[in-house]
N, C-alpha and C positions, 0 to 999 in steps of 0.2 A: 591746198589745205595745210593748216599749221597746227602743231600741238599747242596746248594752252600756254606753256611757259614761253615758247617762242612768240606766240601772239601777244602775251602780256608784256614781254620785253619790247616788242615792236610798238605797242601802244604808247609806251612812255616817251617815244621819240617823235610822236605826231602832234600836230596842232590843228584844232578844229575852230573854224570861224562860225560862231553861233549867233544868229540874229533873230530877235523875236520879242514877244510881249513879256515884260518883267512884272512880277507880282510879289507882294508881301503876304505870305501865308501865316496866319495865326491860328493856333489850335487851343481852345479853352476846354480843359477836361474837368469833369466833376461828376457828382452823383445826383440823380433825380429821385426824391423821396416824397414829394408832395406837389399839389396843384396850387397855383397862386390864388389867393382869395379875391384878387382884383379882377381876374379874368380866367377863363378856362384854359390856362396855359401851364405847362410844367415849369417848375422852378429848379434850376441847376445850382447846386452848391459847389462853387468853383474850388477846385483843389490845386490846380496848377495850370500854367499856360506855356506854350512854346511858340517861338517865332522862327520861320524858315524862309529862305529864298524860294519863291514859287514861280509857276509859269515857265517861260523859257529860261529863267534863272536856275530852275531845278535841273534843266538839261545841262547847263554849264557846270553845276555842282557834280552831276553824275559823270561828266567827262573828266573832271579833275579827280574824282574819286577813283577812277581807273588808272590814274597816273599820267594822263595826257594833258597837254596844255589847251586852254580854251581862251580865245579872244571873243569877248561878248559885246555885242552892240544892241542897245535898247534905249528906252525912254523912261525917265522918272519925272515926277512933279517936283516943284520947289516946296517940299513939305517934309515933315518929320519922317514919314514912311520912306520917302526917297533917300533921306540921309541914313536911315537904318539899313536900307539895302546896300548903299555904297559902303558902309562900314562892314557889312557882312562880306561883301566881295573883297574888300581890302584885306580881310583876314584869310583869304584863300590864295596861297602863293602861286597856284597854277592857273588862276583866272586873271585875265587882263581885261578889266571892264572899260568900255567906251560908252559911258552913259550920257545921253543927250538930255539936258534939263528943259522941260517944257512947262513954263509957269502957268500956262493956260489950262492945264489938266492936273487932276490929282494922280498921285501914284496909285496904281491899281492895288487894292488891299482886300483880302478875303479873310473873314474871321469865321471859323467853324466851331460850333459848340458840340462837344462829344461826350456821350455818356461813358464814363470810365469803365463801369462794370460790364456794359453790354457792347462796348466799342462801336456804338451806333452814332452816326451824325444826326443831331436833332434839328439844327438850324444853321444857316449860313448867312452872314451879312456881308454885302459887297460895297466897296467904294470904288467907283471907276467912271471913266468917260470913254466909252467904246466907240470912238470916232476916228476916222483916218487922220494921221498927222497932218498938221498945217503945212503948206508948201515950203516955208522956210525951215521947219523942223525936218521935213522930208529930205530936203537938199543936204542938210547937215548929216543925216543918217547915211545917205548915199556916198557923200564924201568920205565919211569914216570907213564905210565898207570897202570902197575902192582902194583906200590907203592900206587897209589890213589884208586884203585878198591875196596879194603875192606871198604873204607869210604862211598862209593856210595850206594844209594838205587836203582838206575837204571842207565843204560848207554845209551848214545845217540851218534850215529855216523852221523855226518853231512858232507856228501861227495860232494865236488864241483869239484872233479877231478883235484886238483891243486898239489897233491903229498903227502899229509899227510897220507891218508888212503890207504897205499900200501897193497898188498896181505898179507904180513907178519903181518902188524899192525892190519888189520881187523881180520885175523884168530886168532892171539894171544889174541886179546881183547874178541872176542865172545866166544872162548873156555874157557878162564879164567873166564869170567862172568857166563857162564853156570855152571861151577864147583862150583861157589859160590852161585848159585841159584838166580842170578840177571838177570832181563830182559834186552834185548838190542833192542833199536829202531834204525832203519836205514833210513835216508833220502838219497836215493841212487842216484848215477850218473852213475855208471858202469851198462851198459845194460845187463851184464851177472849176473843175480840175484844169481846164484850159488856162486858168490864171497862172498855173505853174508849169506851162509847157516848156520842155527842154530840161526839166529837172531829171536827175538820174533815177530817183526812186521816191515814191510817195508812201506814207505809212498811216493810212486812215484806219479807224476802228470800223467794225462791221456796219454800224448805223451810218456813219459818215460815208462809207463806201457805197452802201445801198442808196442813200439819198443822192449822192453825186452821179452815180451811174444809172440811176433809175432801174435798178435790178432788185430782185428778191433777196439775193445773196444768202439764201438759206441752206444751200448745198455747196460742196466744194466745186462741183461742175459749174454751177451758176456763178460762183465767184471767179473761177478761172476764165470763163467766157467773157464776163463783163470786164475783167481786168485787162484781158488781151485787147479788147476793143478800145478801152480807155487809153492804153499805152500807145496804140497806133495814133490816136487823136492828139495825145500830149507829147509824143516823141520822147517817151521815157524808157529807161532800160528795164524797170521792174516796178512791181506794186506789192507792198506787204500789207495784208489785211489782218489786223489783230482782232481776236474774237473772244477775249476774256477767258472763261473756263473752257472754251472750245479750242484753244490754241491759236496758232498763227498759220497763215497761208501766204507763201511767197510765189509770185508768178513773174517769170522773166520773159523777155522777148525771145531769148534763145534758150532752149532746153525745157524740161518738164517742170510743172509746178511742184513745189515742195510744201507739204503740210506737216507741222509738228504739233503734237498734243500739248496741252497745258500740263505743267507739273502738278501733282496732287499736293496742295498746300492749304493750310488754314489761312484764309484771307482775313486780314485785320483791317486793311485800308487800301483802297484802289487809287487814292489820290496820287497823281504824279507817275503812275505806272507807265503811261505812254511816253512821258519824258525820258524815263529810264530806257525804254526800248529804242527810242530815237538816238539817244546818246551812245549806247553800246553799239548799235548798228553803225553809227558814224565812225567811232573810234576803231572798230574791228575792220571796217572797209578801208579806212585810211592806212591801217597796219598791213593790208594785203590779204585779208581773209577772203575766201570764196563766199559766194552768196550763201551756200549751205552752212558754212561755219559761222558766218555773221548772224544768220537767222537763229541758229541754235544757241549762240551766246546771248542774243537779245531775249530769247524765250526764257532762258535760265535766269537772266537778270530780272525779268518781270516777275518771276516766281519769288525771288528774294524780296523785291520791293513791296509786293502786296502782302507779304508776311510781316511787314513793319507798320507801326503807327505813324500817321502823319505823312508829310512830303519827304520821302526817304531817298537816300542815295545808296548805291551798291558798290562796294569796293572790289578790287581785283581779287582779293583773298576770298571774299564771299562768293564771287562768281566762280572761282576755281572750285570751291567746295561743292557748289551746286552742279557744275558740269561734271566733276569727277568725284562723286560721293564715296567711291570705294578706294580712293587714293590713300586714305589714312588707315585702312584695314591692315591687320597683320597678314603676312603672305599666306599663312595656312588657312585664313578665312576666305581666300580668293581661289582656292583649289577645290573643285567639286570631287569628292571621293567616290560617289556612286551616281548611277543614272537617275535614281529617285531624287537625289539632292539637286541634280541639274533640272529635273522636271519641276521641282518646287520653286527654284529660282526663276525659271522661265514663266511659271504661272504668276508669280509676284510681279515681274516686269510687264508681262502682257496685261495683267489686271490694271496696271498704271498706264497702259497704252504706249509703252516705250518701244522705240525702234531698236531691234537687236541685230547686231552685226557679228560676222564670223570670219576668222581667218585661221590658217593652220600651217604647221611645219614641224621640222625636227628641232630647230632652234638649239643646235648642239653647242655652239659657241656664239653667244649673242653679239652681233656687230651692228654698225650704223645702218646697214641695209635692212636688217630686221626691224630696227627701231623706226625707220622711215615708214615701212609698210604698216606697222602696228599703230603708230600715231595717226597716220592718214586714215587708216581704217576706223579708228575711234572718232575722228572728226566727222565721219559719215553716218554715225549712229548715236543712239543714246546710251547703249550698253554694248560692250565688246567682249565676246567669248573667243578665246584662243584655244584651238584644238592642238594637242601636243602628241606626236608619235611616241609610243612606249619604247622602252629599250629594245625589246624583241623586234618591234616593227622597224626601228632604225637599223638594226643589224641586217635584216633582210633587204632593206633598201640601199644601205651604204656600205655594207661589208662587215666582216667580223671585227675589224679594229674600231668600229664606231658603235655607240656614241662615245665621245670623249668624257662627257658628264652623264651621270645616271638620270633617269626621268624625274626623280624627286628634286634633284639639284636644278635641272632645267626648268621645272615647273615653278620653283621658288624664285628663280631669277626673273622669269616672265611675270609672275604675280607681283614682283616688287615694282614693276612699271605702273605709273599712275594711269596710263591709257588703257590698261587691261582691267576688266571688271571680273572676269572669271577664267580660270584655266581648267581644261578638261583633257585628261590623258586617254588616248584611245589605242586599242590593241591592233586593229586592222591596218593593212598597208595604206588604205585610203580612208578619208573621213566621211565617206558616203553615208554610212549608217548614222554617224553623229549629226551630219547635216540634215538627214531625214528626220531625226528626233527634234532638232532645234527649229528647223524651218526658218532660217534667218531672213530678215528683211533685206539685208545686203551681205553678199559674199565677196570677200576681198582676197585677191592674189597678186603676186608680182607680175610686172609687165612682160616677163619672159614667157607667159602663157597667152594663148588666144582664149577668147570667151568659150569656145567649144571644148578646149582642153581642160578647163577648170572642172575638177570633180564636183559633182553635185549641182552644176548649173541648171540642169533640167528640173530638179526638185525646187530650187529657189524660184525659177521662172514660173513654174506651175502654181506657186503660191503667191505670185504677184511681186516677188522680190527683184533685186537688181544685182548685176555682176559688176564689180569695180576692179579695174586693173591699175596697179600703181607702178609707175616707172621705177626701175631699180637703180641703185647707186652703183656706178661702175667701180670695179676693183675690190668688191667685198663679197666673199663667200666663205662658208665654214671650211670647205675642202681646201681652198687656197691657204687659209690660216693654218690648218693642220699640216699641210705640206711644208709651209714655211717654217713651222716649229720643228718639224723633223729634220729639215736641212740645217737649221741652226744648232741642233743638238748632235749632229753627226760629225 
């Protein structure tokens, strides 16, 4: 698990090879105030229009928005739309386009007419030739992919069924990537998932998943069972099923399934949200994130994307703000003064179906070992509460010379960490009473404990939560720091 700043920095050093169906997205915004006298159809008074790179091109733009490099391979026609797309890519310094021109087909173009006042799509007009690429074009695509593959850290296939990802292109790409030890992510359109066998992870939406697996996919149990069967058949590592307002479910070959709820947001436009999910997942995985961390990053990015109009990208700064909404709060706003304040905050988070994590300690002199436990704890949940031993409690546990800093100072230092959402000071020697009040979904402690030694593990387990033990950094402890300071001053 990585904290966000580490993850974000790692992202900027990665390259994603993205292959898929490129489109030109145009949004025409206006107001509808009358019906045409020529036919029973609404008349839109156009106010403005926007042109965006869409389809797999939107995946590429989202990759670049996160600070990663993207090598993009796709097809355009020999037409004005194709030239517009090339110019759009040329303006993106982090995207390296490898566009194959096919004079026999038009560039895929979609024009959406949107009511500005109601943010409602009224009509969409498409220009496309949704047929597999001709053999000569297919060969050119494969040659370009094979040439670029060694430079990529991860491969992403964005399939819109417009002709780029033919059986031969998909098979050649996945087989070559596996030989080089590179993961392949597929945002599928083919409802025969066997076409993508050998890919690392598929990211269908719930309808696509239900159609492909011939399952109801109405409950988490149904999704998990169908996903595990599909993964055995396709030899994939994982399946991520996106479910719009119902969140996302990640099922891996190893380990338990993970479900994250959707963020409560005002949805403006769902166009391209799946592109954002695939892009963030790819860049996060390339940067070394765990499945859990990559899933939560993708889920947060989707929430940002659907809150924007049109085909949108999500920047690293926007993603950080969504993942760490309390990072900008003043420290005093992140310290719960009373049990009632804690209950109120818990009620708000639980009302949003957020996963609450908990860890605790004296945190007398904050050191890198503490920071590692806290950041990894935050990566395992949506909101992290840190329980802090009071001054009286520390004296009883550590001796009359401790704490070095009083409880308020220690609380403020903890609250200044962006990974911490709330600090709660407790008076008892153990946090059992606090854990019983919070009932966290995940309880985190350092790896010097066994599961049975973790105070409150029975409470958490009884409520369906998990215990997470974090490996400690060698050579860091408050006691050793205090002793070293004493030796230096004597």
